[in-house]
C-alpha positions in Angstrom: 27.8 -23.2 -37.0 30.9 -22.8 -35.1 31.6 -19.8 -32.8 34.8 -18.4 -33.2 36.4 -14.7 -32.0 34.7 -11.4 -34.0 37.8 -9.9 -35.6 38.6 -6.3 -34.4 37.3 -3.8 -36.8 40.3 -1.5 -36.8 38.8 1.1 -39.1 35.7 1.9 -36.9 36.2 3.9 -33.6 34.7 3.7 -30.5 31.9 6.2 -30.2 31.5 7.8 -26.4 28.8 5.5 -25.9 30.5 2.7 -27.2 33.5 3.7 -24.3 31.0 4.5 -21.1 32.3 2.7 -18.1 30.7 2.5 -15.0 34.4 1.5 -13.3 35.6 4.6 -14.2 33.0 6.2 -11.5 32.7 3.8 -9.1 36.1 2.0 -8.4 35.6 -1.7 -7.9 35.9 -1.8 -4.3 32.8 0.6 -3.8 30.3 -0.9 -6.5 28.8 -3.4 -4.3 27.9 -0.5 -1.2 27.0 1.8 -4.1 24.4 -1.0 -5.7 23.2 -1.5 -2.1 22.8 2.4 -1.6 21.1 2.4 -5.0 18.8 -0.7 -4.0 17.7 1.5 -0.5 17.4 5.0 -2.2 15.0 3.4 -4.7 13.0 1.6 -2.6 12.8 4.9 -0.2 11.6 7.2 -3.2 9.5 4.2 -4.4 7.5 4.1 -1.1 8.4 8.0 -0.5 4.6 8.8 0.9 5.1 6.7 3.6 8.6 6.8 4.3 8.8 10.7 4.5 5.1 11.9 3.9 3.3 10.3 6.7 1.0 8.2 4.2 0.3 4.3 4.6 -2.0 1.4 3.6 -5.1 0.5 4.4 -6.9 -3.0 3.8 -8.5 -5.9 5.9 -5.0 -7.6 6.8 -3.4 -4.6 7.6 -5.9 -3.1 10.6 -6.7 -6.9 11.6 -2.7 -6.9 12.1 -2.6 -3.3 14.2 -6.1 -4.5 16.2 -3.9 -7.3 17.7 -1.2 -4.8 19.0 -2.7 -4.7 22.6 -3.0 -8.6 22.6 0.6 -9.3 21.9 1.5 -6.9 24.3 -0.7 -8.1 27.3 1.2 -10.1 30.3 -1.1 -13.0 29.9 0.0 -16.0 28.4 -0.6 -16.2 24.3 -1.3 -20.2 24.0 -4.6 -19.2 23.3 -6.5 -16.1 21.7 -10.4 -15.6 23.1 -11.1 -12.9 21.5 -12.3 -14.1 17.9 -14.5 -17.0 17.1 -15.5 -17.7 20.3 -11.5 -18.4 20.5 -8.8 -20.1 18.5 -5.1 -20.9 19.1 -2.7 -17.9 19.1 -0.5 -19.2 16.5 -3.1 -19.0 14.4 -3.6 -15.0 14.6 -0.6 -12.7 16.0 1.5 -14.2 18.7 4.0 -12.2 20.7 8.0 -12.1 20.2 9.6 -15.2 22.0 12.2 -14.2 24.4 14.2 -17.7 24.0 14.2 -17.3 20.1 17.7 -15.3 19.6 18.0 -15.6 16.1 14.0 -14.3 15.6 14.3 -11.4 18.1 17.1 -10.2 16.5 15.8 -9.9 12.8 12.7 -8.2 14.1 14.1 -6.1 16.5 16.1 -4.7 13.2 12.7 -4.9 11.3 11.2 -3.1 14.1 13.9 -0.2 14.3 13.7 0.4 10.4 10.2 1.3 10.8 10.5 3.7 13.6 13.2 5.7 11.6 10.3 6.8 9.4 7.4 8.7 9.6 5.1 5.7 9.7 5.6 2.5 11.7 4.1 0.4 9.1 7.4 1.2 7.0 8.8 -2.0 8.8 6.6 -4.0 6.6 9.0 -2.7 3.7 12.1 -4.4 5.2 11.3 -7.9 4.4 11.3 -6.4 0.6 14.6 -4.7 1.2 16.1 -8.1 2.1 14.7 -9.9 -0.8 16.4 -7.5 -2.6 19.3 -7.6 -1.4 19.3 -11.1 -1.3 18.4 -11.5 -4.5 21.6 -9.1 -5.9 23.8 -11.5 -4.1 22.6 -14.8 -5.6 22.6 -13.5 -9.2 26.3 -11.6 -8.2 27.0 -15.7 -7.5 25.9 -16.5 -10.9 26.9 -14.0 -13.1 29.9 -12.1 -11.6 28.8 -8.9 -12.7 27.5 -6.3 -10.1 25.7 -3.9 -12.6 23.6 -7.0 -13.8 22.8 -8.3 -10.2 21.9 -4.7 -9.6 19.3 -4.5 -12.9 17.7 -8.2 -11.6 17.5 -7.0 -8.1 15.6 -4.1 -8.5 13.3 -5.7 -11.3 12.7 -8.5 -8.5 12.0 -5.4 -5.7 9.7 -3.6 -8.0 7.2 -6.8 -9.5 3.6 -6.3 -8.9 3.4 -9.9 -7.5 5.7 -8.7 -4.3 5.1 -5.0 -4.0 1.0 -5.6 -3.8 2.0 -7.7 -0.3 2.7 -4.2 1.0 -0.2 -3.0 -0.2 -2.7 -5.2 1.0 -1.1 -6.5 4.2 0.4 -9.8 3.2 3.6 -9.4 5.1 4.0 -13.0 6.2 4.5 -13.9 2.8 7.0 -11.2 2.0 8.7 -12.2 5.3 8.9 -16.0 3.7 10.2 -15.1 0.1 13.0 -12.6 1.8 15.3 -16.1 2.3 14.3 -17.3 -0.9 17.4 -15.9 -3.1 19.8 -16.7 0.2 19.0 -20.2 0.6 19.6 -20.9 -3.4 22.7 -18.9 -3.1 24.1 -21.0 -0.4 23.1 -24.2 -2.1 24.7 -23.0 -5.4 28.0 -22.3 -3.3 27.5 -25.6 -1.8 27.7 -26.9 -4.9 31.3 -26.6 -5.0 32.8 -26.5 -1.6 31.5 -26.8 1.9 32.2 -24.1 4.6 31.0 -23.8 8.1 29.3 -20.7 7.3 27.1 -21.8 4.9 25.8 -24.2 7.2 25.4 -21.6 9.7 23.8 -19.5 7.2 21.8 -21.8 6.1 20.2 -22.8 9.3 19.5 -19.0 10.2 17.5 -18.3 7.1 15.3 -21.8 7.1 14.6 -20.6 10.7 13.8 -17.2 9.9 11.8 -18.7 6.8 9.6 -20.8 9.5 9.0 -18.1 11.7 6.2 -16.0 9.5 4.0 -19.3 9.3 3.2 -18.6 6.3 2.9 -22.3 5.3 1.3 -22.0 2.0 4.5 -19.8 0.7 6.9 -22.4 3.1 5.7 -25.0 0.6 6.1 -23.4 -2.2 9.4 -22.5 -1.3 10.5 -25.9 -0.3 8.7 -27.3 -3.5 11.2 -25.3 -5.5 14.2 -26.4 -3.6 12.9 -30.0 -3.9 12.6 -29.5 -7.9 16.2 -28.1 -7.5 17.7 -31.0 -6.0 16.0 -33.6 -8.2 16.9 -31.9 -11.7 20.6 -31.3 -10.3 20.7 -34.7 -9.1 19.5 -36.4 -12.6 22.0 -33.6 -14.2 25.0 -34.5 -12.5 24.7 -38.1 -12.8 23.7 -37.9 -16.6 27.0 -36.0 -16.5 29.0 -38.5 -14.8 30.2 -35.6 -12.2 30.9 -37.7 -9.4 32.4 -34.7 -7.0 28.8 -32.9 -7.8 26.5 -35.6 -7.0 28.8 -36.1 -3.6 28.3 -31.9 -2.8 24.6 -32.3 -3.8 23.9 -35.1 -1.3 25.7 -33.2 1.7 23.9 -30.4 0.7 20.8 -31.9 0.9 21.9 -33.7 4.2 22.8 -30.4 5.9 19.0 -28.8 4.5 17.1 -31.5 6.0 19.4 -30.8 9.1 18.3 -27.2 8.8 14.8 -27.6 8.7 14.9 -30.2 11.5 16.5 -27.5 13.6 14.5 -24.6 12.5 11.4 -26.7 13.4 12.5 -27.5 16.6 13.3 -23.8 17.3 9.7 -23.2 16.1 8.4 -26.4 17.5 5.6 -24.6 19.8 3.9 -22.4 17.0 4.3 -25.3 14.4 2.9 -28.3 17.1 -0.5 -25.6 17.7 -0.9 -25.6 13.8 -0.7 -29.0 13.2 -2.6 -30.0 16.5 -5.4 -27.3 14.9 -5.2 -28.0 11.3 -7.6 -31.2 12.0 -10.3 -28.8 13.4 -9.9 -26.2 11.2 -12.0 -24.6 7.7 -8.4 -25.9 6.3 -8.5 -29.5 7.7 -12.2 -31.1 7.2 -15.0 -30.8 5.4 -18.0 -29.2 6.5 -20.7 -30.6 8.4 -23.2 -30.3 5.7 -20.8 -32.5 3.1 -20.7 -35.2 5.8 -23.8 -35.2 7.0 -25.6 -35.0 3.1 -22.9 -37.3 2.0 -21.5 -34.7 -0.4 -18.5 -35.1 -2.1 -15.5 -32.9 -1.9 -16.5 -30.5 -5.0 -17.6 -27.8 -2.6 -14.2 -28.0 -1.1 -12.3 -28.4 -4.3 -14.1 -25.4 -5.9 -13.4 -23.3 -2.2 -9.6 -24.2 -2.9 -10.0 -23.6 -6.7 -11.5 -20.2 -7.4 -8.3 -18.2 -7.8 -7.0 -20.2 -10.7 -5.4 -18.8 -13.2 -6.0 -19.0 -17.1 -3.9 -19.5 -20.1 -5.3 -16.7 -21.1 -3.9 -14.3 -18.2 -0.3 -15.2 -19.9 -0.8 -12.4 -21.6 -0.9 -10.1 -18.8 2.6 -10.4 -18.0 3.2 -8.8 -21.1 0.0 -6.4 -21.1 -1.0 -5.7 -17.4 -4.6 -4.4 -18.3 -5.6 -7.4 -20.9 -8.1 -8.7 -18.4 -8.6 -4.9 -16.9 -6.1 -4.3 -13.9 -7.5 -4.5 -10.5 -7.1 -1.9 -8.0 -6.9 1.5 -10.0 -8.3 4.9 -9.4 -10.8 6.0 -11.8 -12.0 9.8 -12.1 -14.0 10.8 -14.6 -18.2 11.1 -15.6 -19.3 8.6 -13.6 -18.1 10.1 -10.6 -18.5 13.3 -11.3 -15.2 13.8 -11.7 -14.3 12.9 -8.2 -11.3 10.1 -7.8 -12.7 6.5 -6.8 -10.9 3.2 -6.1 -12.5 0.7 -8.7 -11.0 -3.0 -9.4 -11.5 -3.0 -13.6 -10.3 -6.9 -13.6 -12.7 -9.4 -15.3 -10.6 -12.1 -15.9 -11.7 -15.7 -14.4 -10.9 -15.4 -10.9 -13.4 -13.5 -8.5 -11.1 -10.6 -8.2 -7.2 -9.6 -8.0 -5.6 -6.8 -6.3 -2.9 -6.4 -9.3 -2.1 -8.1 -12.4 0.9 -10.4 -12.4 2.9 -8.4 -13.6 6.8 -9.1 -13.7 7.9 -6.3 -16.5 7.7 -6.9 -20.4 11.1 -6.4 -20.4 11.8 -8.7 -18.1 9.3 -11.5 -19.3 10.5 -11.3 -22.9 14.5 -11.1 -22.0 13.5 -14.2 -20.0 11.7 -16.2 -22.8 14.8 -15.1 -24.6 17.2 -16.2 -22.2 16.1 -20.0 -22.0 16.5 -20.3 -26.0 19.9 -18.2 -25.3 21.4 -20.3 -22.5 19.7 -23.6 -22.6 23.2 -25.4 -22.2 22.9 -23.5 -18.7 21.7 -25.8 -16.2 20.7 -22.8 -13.9 18.5 -21.8 -17.0 17.2 -25.5 -17.3 16.5 -25.7 -13.6 14.3 -22.1 -13.8 12.9 -23.4 -17.0 11.3 -26.6 -15.3 10.6 -24.7 -12.2 8.3 -21.6 -14.7 6.5 -24.5 -16.4 5.5 -26.6 -13.9 4.5 -23.5 -11.4 2.2 -22.0 -14.2 0.5 -24.9 -14.9 0.1 -26.1 -11.2 -1.5 -22.0 -10.9 -4.0 -23.3 -13.5 -5.8 -25.4 -11.0 -9.2 -26.3 -12.4 -8.7 -24.8 -15.6 -5.9 -27.3 -16.4 -7.0 -29.6 -13.9 -5.3 -33.0 -14.7 -1.6 -31.9 -12.8 -3.1 -29.5 -10.0 -5.4 -32.8 -9.1 -2.3 -35.2 -9.3 -1.0 -32.2 -6.3 -4.2 -31.8 -4.8 -5.3 -35.5 -4.4 -1.6 -37.0 -3.9 1.1 -34.3 -2.5 1.0 -33.9 0.7 -0.5 -30.8 2.6 -1.7 -29.7 -0.9 -4.8 -29.9 -0.5 -4.4 -27.4 2.5 -4.2 -24.6 -0.1 -6.2 -22.2 -1.4 -5.4 -19.7 -4.4 -3.5 -21.6 -6.7 -2.5 -18.5 -8.8 -0.4 -17.7 -5.5 2.1 -20.4 -6.7 3.1 -17.6 -9.8 5.5 -16.2 -7.0 8.0 -18.6 -8.3 7.5 -17.5 -11.6 8.3 -14.1 -10.7 11.2 -14.7 -8.6 12.6 -16.9 -12.0 11.8 -14.6 -14.6 14.1 -11.6 -13.7 17.1 -14.3 -12.9 16.6 -15.4 -16.4 16.3 -11.9 -18.0 19.6 -10.7 -16.1 21.6 -14.2 -17.9 19.8 -13.0 -21.0 21.7 -9.6 -21.1 24.7 -11.3 -20.0 24.7 -13.4 -22.8 23.8 -10.8 -25.6 26.9 -8.8 -23.9 29.2 -12.2 -24.6 27.7 -12.1 -28.2 30.0 -9.2 -29.2 33.2 -11.6 -28.6 31.7 -14.2 -30.3 30.4 -15.0 -34.0 27.0 -16.1 -33.8 25.1 -14.6 -36.9 22.3 -16.5 -36.1 21.1 -14.5 -32.8 22.6 -11.4 -33.6 20.0 -11.8 -36.4 17.5 -12.7 -34.2 18.2 -9.5 -32.0 17.6 -7.6 -35.0 15.0 -8.9 -36.6 13.0 -8.3 -33.1 13.9 -4.8 -32.9 11.8 -4.4 -36.4 9.1 -6.6 -35.0 8.6 -4.9 -32.1 9.0 -1.4 -33.8 6.3 -2.7 -36.1 3.8 -3.7 -33.8 4.0 -0.6 -31.6 3.5 1.5 -34.9 0.6 -1.3 -36.3 -1.0 -0.5 -32.6 -1.1 3.5 -33.0 -2.7 2.9 -36.5 -5.3 0.2 -35.1 -5.9 2.2 -31.9 -10.1 2.6 -32.8 -10.0 -1.1 -33.9 -8.1 -2.3 -31.0 -10.3 -0.3 -28.4 -13.7 -1.4 -29.7 -12.4 -5.2 -29.6 -11.5 -4.4 -25.7 -14.6 -2.9 -25.1 -16.6 -5.9 -26.5 -14.6 -8.1 -24.0 -15.3 -6.0 -20.8 -18.8 -6.7 -21.9 -18.7 -10.0 -22.8 -17.5 -10.5 -19.3 -20.7 -9.2 -17.9 -20.2 -5.4 -17.1 -22.9 -4.5 -19.9 -25.1 -1.2 -20.4 -24.8 1.8 -22.0 -24.4 3.7 -19.0 -21.2 2.0 -18.5 -19.4 3.4 -21.4 -16.9 5.8 -19.6 -16.1 3.1 -17.7 -15.2 1.0 -21.3 -13.7 3.8 -22.4 -11.3 4.1 -19.1 -10.2 0.6 -19.4 -9.7 0.7 -22.7 -7.3 3.9 -22.6 -5.4 1.6 -19.5 -5.1 -1.2 -22.5 -3.8 0.8 -25.2 -1.6 2.3 -23.1 -0.1 -0.5 -21.5 0.4 -2.2 -25.2 1.7 0.9 -26.8 4.6 1.6 -23.4 5.2 -2.0 -23.5 6.2 -2.5 -27.3 7.8 0.9 -27.5 10.0 -0.2 -24.2 10.7 -3.5 -26.1 11.7 -2.0 -29.1 14.3 0.2 -27.2 16.0 -2.5 -25.5 16.3 -5.1 -28.8 17.6 -1.4 -30.7 19.9 -1.0 -27.8 21.3 -4.4 -28.0 21.9 -4.2 -31.8 23.6 -1.4 -31.4 25.8 -2.8 -28.8 26.9 -5.6 -31.1 27.6 -3.1 -33.4 29.9 -1.4 -30.9 27.9 2.0 -31.2 26.8 1.3 -27.3 28.9 0.0 -24.3 27.9 -2.9 -21.9 27.6 -1.0 -19.0 25.3 1.9 -21.5 23.2 -1.3 -22.3 22.6 -2.8 -18.7 21.8 0.9 -17.7 19.0 1.1 -20.4 17.8 -2.2 -19.9 17.3 -1.5 -16.4 16.0 2.2 -16.5 13.3 1.1 -18.8 12.2 -1.9 -16.7 12.4 0.1 -13.4 10.4 2.9 -15.4 7.7 0.1 -16.8 7.2 -1.4 -13.1 7.2 1.4 -11.0 4.1 3.3 -13.9 2.2 -0.3 -13.0 2.9 -0.2 -9.5 1.5 2.9 -9.1 -1.5 2.4 -10.7 -2.6 -0.1 -7.6 -1.2 2.0 -4.5 -3.7 3.7 -2.7 -2.1 5.9 0.0 -4.2 6.6 2.9 -3.3 9.2 5.6 -1.7 7.6 8.8 -4.1 9.5 11.0 -7.1 8.1 9.0 -5.9 4.5 9.9 -4.9 5.2 13.3 -7.9 7.1 14.2 -10.4 4.3 13.6 -8.7 2.7 16.8 -10.4 5.8 18.8 -12.7 3.5 21.3 -16.0 4.1 19.4 -19.0 5.0 22.0 -20.1 1.2 22.3 -16.8 0.2 23.4 -16.9 3.2 26.0 -20.3 2.1 27.1 -19.4 -1.2 27.5 -16.8 -1.0 29.5 -17.9 1.4 31.6 -20.8 -1.2 32.2 -18.3 -4.0 32.8 -15.9 -2.0 35.6 -17.3 -3.5 38.3 -18.6 -7.3 37.4 -15.7 -9.0 36.1 -17.2 -11.7 34.2 -15.9 -12.8 30.4 -18.8 -12.0 28.0 -19.1 -11.6 24.3 -20.2 -9.3 21.7 -21.3 -9.2 18.4 -21.8 -5.8 15.9 -24.3 -7.0 13.3 -24.0 -3.5 11.4 -23.5 -4.2 8.3 -22.1 -0.7 6.9 -18.9 -1.6 6.6 -17.7 0.5 9.6 -14.7 -1.0 12.3 -16.0 -3.9 13.9 -19.3 -4.2 12.0 -20.0 -8.0 9.9 -18.7 -6.5 6.8 -15.9 -4.7 8.3 -15.2 -6.7 11.1 -10.6 -6.8 10.9 -10.9 -8.7 14.2 -11.3 -5.1 15.8 -12.6 -5.6 18.9 -9.2 -7.2 20.1 -7.8 -3.7 19.8 -9.8 -3.1 23.3 -9.7 -6.7 24.7 -13.1 -7.4 23.9 -14.4 -11.0 22.8 -16.0 -10.7 19.7 -18.1 -13.7 18.4 -17.2 -12.8 14.8 -14.3 -12.8 13.6 -11.4 -12.1 10.2 -9.5 -14.8 9.1 -8.7 -17.6 6.5 -8.4 -20.6 8.7 -11.7 -20.6 11.3 -12.3 -23.7 13.6 -14.5 -25.8 11.8 -17.2 -26.3 14.2 -17.6 -22.2 14.3 -18.2 -22.2 10.5 -20.7 -24.8 10.7 -22.6 -22.5 13.0 -22.2 -19.8 10.3 -23.1 -22.1 7.6 -26.6 -23.4 9.3 -27.4 -21.3 11.8 -26.2 -17.9 10.8 -24.5 -14.7 13.0 -28.1 -13.3 14.0 -30.1 -15.8 16.4 -31.3 -15.4 19.9 -30.3 -18.9 20.7 -26.7 -19.0 20.1 -26.4 -15.7 21.3 -27.5 -17.4 24.7 -25.9 -20.3 24.2 -22.1 -18.5 23.6 -22.4 -15.5 26.4 -23.0 -12.7 23.5 -24.2 -10.1 26.2 -24.2 -6.8 23.7 -25.0 -6.4 20.4 -24.5 -3.3 18.4 -27.1 -2.4 15.9 -27.9 0.5 13.5 -31.2 1.0 15.4 -32.6 -0.1 18.7 -34.9 -3.2 19.2 -38.3 -3.4 20.6 -38.2 -7.1 22.3 -38.3 -8.1 26.0 -34.7 -9.8 26.0 -33.0 -6.7 24.8 -32.0 -3.5 27.0 -31.8 -1.0 24.4 -29.9 2.2 24.6 -29.2 4.6 21.6 -26.0 5.9 21.5 -26.2 7.8 18.2 -28.1 8.4 15.4 -26.3 5.2 13.6 -26.1 3.1 16.6 -27.8 1.6 19.4 -26.5 -1.0 22.0 -28.5 -3.8 23.1 -28.3 -5.8 26.1 -28.9 -9.4 25.6 -30.7 -10.1 29.1 -31.0 -13.8 28.3 -27.4 -14.4 27.5 -26.0 -16.9 29.6 -22.7 -17.1 31.7 -19.7 -18.2 30.3 -20.2 -21.5 33.1 -23.5 -22.7 34.2 -25.4 -25.3 35.4 -28.1 -27.4 33.3 -31.0 -29.7 33.9 -30.8 -32.1 31.4 -28.8 -33.9 28.7 -29.9 -35.5 25.3 -28.4 -37.0 22.4 -29.1 -36.1 19.0 -27.2 -36.2 15.7 -25.4 -32.7 15.1 -27.2 -31.0 12.3 -30.7 -32.0 14.2 -29.2 -29.7 17.0 -28.3 -26.7 14.7 -31.0 -27.1 13.4 -33.3 -26.6 16.4 -31.0 -23.8 18.0 -31.9 -22.2 14.0 -35.5 -22.8 14.8 -35.1 -21.4 18.5 -36.4 -24.4 19.6 -34.7 -25.2 23.0 -33.6 -23.4 26.0 -29.7 -24.2 26.2 -30.2 -23.2 29.9 -32.4 -26.2 30.4 -30.7 -28.7 28.1 -27.6 -29.8 26.8 -27.1 -31.8 23.6 -24.2 -34.4 23.1 -23.6 -36.0 19.4 -23.1 -39.6 20.9 -22.7 -40.0 24.5 -25.9 -40.7 27.1 -24.9 -39.2 30.6 -27.5 -38.6 33.5 -27.3 -35.6 35.5 -28.5 -34.5 39.0 -30.8 -31.4 38.7 -28.9 -28.9 40.7 -31.3 -27.2 43.7 -32.3 -23.8 43.7 -29.0 -22.9 45.9 -26.4 -24.3 43.3 -24.5 -21.5 41.7 -21.0 -21.3 40.0 -18.7 -18.3 39.3 -15.5 -17.6 37.7 -13.0 -16.3 40.1 -10.0 -16.0 37.8 -9.8 -15.8 34.2 -7.5 -15.0 31.6 -7.0 -16.2 27.7 -5.9 -19.5 28.5 -7.6 -20.7 31.3 -10.5 -19.9 33.8 -10.6 -21.0 37.8 -14.4 -22.0 38.5 
């Protein structure tokens, strides 16, 4: 049916709601500053307990980040970090600011200053979320030329659980990379029309800032999205025979490639460390057991795909608790009515912190937008990007496409957590939703009976689902509880937990469909001249913000900031060790083998001892040295011969050990300090060199079957050694992070 202009209904008077106009309240020249102010206010209100209340978040990554504070600030070089895993390149942990990197220094100085304004330094982490929101605002403004829709999309992005959770759990480097994502696309879109020096400079700076956090997986996904962008638009321009667009795409592609080269050169030192280290890390090579026993790649493949999304979990885009939720607070019969943090997720992944929820309104409007705006080239690009990202996120659940990437795409096999690529989906859907609202607004001036009927019928359908879910609440609750039980959480004693999870599911179901009803009835009233376009945008934005806010806050588990910082008060064993080592001045390692979850223990290590600049045999990281991991896999951390070899002088336990090689000191009722009298120094003479396969040597260590003071084993080289006489000695006269003088 051809579209024609809608005739004015002269007999119908516009109501007050139909005449509402934001332009009357905020002059056009103040609208962008007003929008940016609203962004900041909502961010500050959302994180008010942290901004103004002295609260913060706690996770292994946050504690690990705080643990490295003194390492970063020390005067010694930072090429090597000797404080965890017996040492690894500093680029794999936390390095210092590089004074010669002006761009990053300025950006990070502003971020740090932002954190110092408020009550808790960790507030600086939200600076990246603020920049992501602002850059998204300007990207959508370029696409829609509408400030208020741009504000709606940017706020929906800001409150998407996939991004807020990075603040909760301390995955700040991911957010720091994503902050530049909308800005890069904004410049590329502008370059479709014209080239300016300022665009080139902004692109170079944006790519450089994107590289600096060194989260290679998120950087890869960003470039993956940009690659799909160029591929789609090249095909589109050739098909449309648009030579001007083709020429500009070629120029922008070359410019982007140059920006990558410049950005990499500016970060050459860090990325060269990463490149050189990767083959020696757990991400770059098979384990010794796999190599020696001729195992296939199945173990590594399984490790890489543990966090594979599933097609069923797409329903969490609509009902976030469809598979449980992730972290939330239970208070009821099972905990004597005391609030306890629990994780209720029961999907196929090992666990999740939150559901990947972008807002049911955002999701549904995005789906509608795909069909309403299919002729829009950017909508087609986003749809293709979403489809590819979603299929990849399924990992081994839908392995054909993922396996093509895993086995044949450069670097892809170094990544784990396939579901992480859903960040591209969560960045795309708010933009689609904004374009969907734009299309609905345009329908008022177009005669398109088809879409007017679809919107009206959708309002009836969503209202009907809401009413039906209320009427069937009992059977729905029983059905959901049976799913939880089938997933493995069985037992009559867990009935209160089932009820808690069912209530969460039902409330999300009710609220989701009542919100959809409100949005689509509002759109229907707008098309019938009962509401203005500005009022429609306000309703959509308000409903979306309320929806996302309530889900985000379900996972927000604040802690008192002193509770976190007090963890770094030196424990008794740290004080005792430092007192003992005042006059010795020789390197040593320690190992806390307690398993009570206390800071520094085996199951609560979080690189805690780095804070005190004490070298730990153990550590906390997702990219360990491969040989170190082989030691743990085959020998294990609790082996006296291993401690002897690797200079582990102090062992912290929960009780003293009655053995001649250990001198035990009881520090309190839960802590004993063992001095390992058999620990060898960092450098020493040996009497013999033997050759043996690595696996055999590790099994000798495991069995405590040889004396490392007498013999050293090499894998494939035979050397003769002169036995040192009784007067031979070796001493370390200077020792720093990256070198020692002997």
